[in-house]
C-alpha positions, 0 to 999 in steps of 0.5 A: 073544559080544555084551554081554547074549547070555550063554547061561546067562541064559535058565535063570536067568530061567526059575528066577526065574520059577519062584521068583516063582510060588511066592512069589506063590502063598505069599503069596496063600495066607497073606493075601488075599482069595479073589478075589486068591488066584484071580488069583495062582493063575491067573497063577502056573501059566503063569509057572511052566510058562514058567519050566520051559520056559525052564530045562529046554530043550535047547540041543543043537539 
């Protein structure tokens, strides 16, 4: 295995994306103008979906 090719990195990055989407949405909900909340929510949904796919993809194939 070459340096930087650790197989558990992809799920870890996926979890980080999901957590970042959750934290960003929470912070935007607590304090921020409406236009900023909409932008954060629109960016958070695809980030969480990509994180979900990265975390739970099948490695058997």
